[in-house]
N, C-alpha and C positions, 0 to 999 in steps of 0.2 A: 439942802439938808434932806429934803425929800428924796432927791436922787440917791444919797447916800444909804438912806432908810431902807429903800426898795432893793438895792444891791445886797446889804446885809440880810433883809429877809428872804432873798432868792436864793443865796448860796446854800442854805441849809437843805431847801426844798429840792436843789438840783442834787447834792450830796446824797440824800435819803433816797430819792428816785433812781440814782444810778446805782446804788445798792440793792435795791429792789429789784432793778432791771437786770442786772449782772446775774445775780443770783437766780432770776427766773429763767433767764435765756439759757443758762447750763443745763437747766431741767427740761426745757422745751427741747433743746438740741439731743438731749440724752433719750427724750420718749420719742423722738423720730429717728433716731439711730444714725445721725450724719455725724460727719467729721467735724473736728475742732475748727477746721478751716470754715467751712460753710457756717457753722455757728458764728465765728468773729466776723468773718467777712460779709457775711449776707444778712443774717439775724440781728446781730448786735449793731452793725455798722449802719445798715439802713435804718433802723429804729432810732439810733441817736443821730440820724443825718437830718431828722424831720426839722428841728430848730434853725439850722442854717438855711434849709430850703425855704422855710417860711419869710425870711426877711427879703430876699431878692423878688420873691413874689409879691409880697406887699410894697417893696419900694418902686417896683416896676410900673405899678398903678399910679404913681404920681410924678408926672413929667419934672424934668430938671433936676432939682435936688434928690428926689426919689430916685432917680435913674442912675445917678452917681453912687446912692447908696446900695442899689441894685449890684451894680458893677463890682464895687468894692467888696460887697458880702460874698459874690460869686468867686472873686479871686482870693479874698483874703483867708477862706476857709481852708483851701488845700495848703496855702502858703504855711498856715499856722501847723497844720497837722505834719506837714512835711520837714519841719525846722523844729519849732518851740515845743510841740507835743512829744515829738522824738527825743529831745532833748530832757523834758521832764520825766520820760518813761525811764530813760538811762538813769537820771538822777536817783529816781525811786530804788532802780535795781541796786545801784551802788549802795545806796543807803541799807538796803536789807540784806545784800550779799556780798558786796566788797566790789571794789574798782575793777578786779580781774576776773570775775565770776563769769562764766558762759552764759549767754542767754541761747536757749535752744528751740526756737520756732520750729515748725514744719516747714521747711526750706523751699520746697517746690511750689507750695501755696502762697507763700510770700512772694516769690519770684513772680508767678504768674499773676499776682496783684499789681506789682510794681510794673511789669512788662505792658499790662493792658493802660495801666495809668499813663505811662509816659507816651504810648502812642496816640491815645485819644486827647491827651491835654496838648500835645505838638500839634494836633489837627485844630484844636481851640485856638492856640495862640497863632496859626495860619489864618484863622477866622477873622482876626483883627483886621487884616488888609484885605478883605473880599467887599466887594461894593454891596450897598444895601439891596434887598430884595431876594431874588429866588436862589442865589448861590449860597447865601447864608441860610435860608431856610432849608435848603438841601443838605448843607452840612450838618446843622442841627438834627435831622433826621439820621444822619451818618452817626452821629454822636449817641442818641438814643438807642439806634440798632446795635452800636458797639457795646453799650452796658448790657443789653439782653444778651448778646454773645458772649460776655463775661460772666453772667449768671449761668448760662448754659454750661460753659466750659468747668466752672466751679463745681456744680451740681454732679457734671460727670465724674470729675476727678474725685468724688467724695467716697464713691464706693471702694475705689482701691487704697485710699487712706483709712477707711475704716478696717478693711481687711489687714492691713499693715500696723494696726494698733492705735490709730489716731482718732478712735470714736469720741465723741464728747461725752464726758463723765461728770455728773452733779458730784462735786467734792464736800458741798456742805449741805446742810438741809435746808429746805425751802423756807424762808422766813415767815410765812404766813401760815405754815403747816403746825398750827399750834393749836391744842385742846379740840373745842370744836370745830375749828375751821378748817382741820385737816380732813373732815369728812366731807366737805363740799367738793363736788365734780368740777374738773377743769380749774382747780386752784392755781396751778403753774400759770395759766393763761391769764387768770383775772391778776395775778401779782404782776406778770409781763405789763399787761395793759395799765395797772395803776403805777408802776414804776416809770413806763414809758409817758404817763401823763404828769407826773412830776417833775420828769427831766424838761419836757416841753414847756410846761407852765413856769417852772423856775428860770429856764433859759430865756423865755418872753420877757419874764420880769427883770431879769438880769439886762437885756438889751434896753429896756425902758429906762432902767436906771442909769446904765452907761450912756445912753444917749443924752439924758438931762445932764450927767456930768459933763459931757462933752460940749454941750450948748453952753455952759458956765464957763468953762474954760476955753470956748471961742475957737474951737478945733474944726478945721474943714471937713466937709461931710465926706469926700473921699477918702481922706487920712482915717477919719472916725470909722469907716466901713472897713478899710484894710487892717486896721491895728486894734480898735476898742471893740467892735462888735463881735469879731472872732472869738475873742476871750471869752464872751459869754457863750456863743453857739457851739464852740468846740469843748467847753468845759466838760460835757458828758463824756466824749471820747477819751479825754483826759483822764477823769476820774475812773472810767471803767478799766481803762489800761493800765493804770497804777494798781488798781485793785488786783486784776489779774496779775501782773508782774511780781506782786509781792507775794501772790499765792503760788509763784512758780508755774503758772499756766501761761508760757511764753506764747503759744499758737494762738491762743485767743486773744491775748495781748496786742500782738502784731497785728492779727487779722481784723481786729476792731479798727485800727488805725488805716491799714493799707487798703481794705474793703471800702471805708467810707473815702479814702483817697480816689479810688476808681469811680465811686457815686458821684463825689463832687468834681472830679475832672472830665466829666461826661455829661451827666444830666443837668448839673448846675450851669455849664457854660452854653448848655443847648437853650437853657432859658434865657442867658444872656445874648446869644444870637438872636433869638426870636422877640425878645419884649424890650431890650435896651439899645442905645446906638452902637455900642462894642467897637469903638473908636480905638486905635493905637495911640499910646502916649509913653513917654520915657518912664513913668511911674510903675504904669500897667506892665510894660515890658520888662522892667527889672523885677516886679512882683512874679510874674510869671516864670521866667529864668532862674530866679534863686529858688523857686518851689521845685522846677524840675532838677536843679542842683541838689538840693536836699535829699529827693527821691534816687537820683543817680548814685549819689555817694553810698546809699544803704545797699542799691542794687549791686554795685561792684563789689562791696563787701560779701554779699551772699552768692558771688560767683566762685564755684569750686567749693572748696570745703573750708574757707577762712571761717573762723569763731568770731562771733559777734559778742564785744563785751561792753558793759556800761559805759567806758570811756569813749567808746566809738560814737554810741548815741548822742553823747553831749556835743558833738561836732554838729548837730543840728540846730542847737542853741545858739552856737557860734554865728551860723549864717542868720539865725534870725536878728542877732545883734547888728551884723552886718547891714541887714535891711533896714534897721531901725537908724544906724548911721548913716544910710543913703537918704532917708527921710528927713532926718535933721541937716543933711548937707544940701539938700534940694531948695 
């Protein structure tokens, strides 16, 4: 009962925090004059990726079950983003625009995000088969350097995108800009931090509630980390992207997901290589391959001028259902 109470208390905190964060992110991106791709793929994605970063860090400090929790959290996060979250975003677009409406993110930026993810995550997959020691540490450094290269490439592309009309624009008023508050300096940054604090606090509360529920249901730690924990830690990305896609801000919606994927496909596996055993198993291999399949399907759709429609995004949800079927059968 306590676990359920924590879950129900944490959810509105996450939702309010996500609304404050997405609203402030638009204003911060507009103030810096950067492209929507930078705002979605870097500012929003990194900010909302903090909850899922905290779980493997904390789990790795506890040998045994904690390490299993860390490995599952590292791989469960990109799995959920590339499959279920894409499906949820497609369902939101279907509900608000219809099943055949065209989704129109800035394609070059999304393709860049997906390409970086596929390369870096494939390296992390190969790292499962490396011996313990220096080789794994070296690969972890390569993954960190890879994310730094991705950030550099994204910032460089921003200038051309701004010139082409893809500059971030704040289409809604800053929520805290009311009466006396609107006179405060740096209000957009204060709201950004307030929203981020709400997202992180709510997600951590959600994790605590779900872990308590998992113990009551006697769920194995690795399965808990792969399936249940990402429901909480990925909730900020889901909510942010649903809010943006319903407002027809598709570049921000996609960038929030694909930018988080690059972050989680490089820096989180670097933590796994450094702090956990990171050993291959049928479940982990299936998880990583299904994740890459979800990203690969979207990347193929973005090749050329093919239109992305809501029902294409729902295929990600089918992949996640296949993963759950594999878990039940294992």
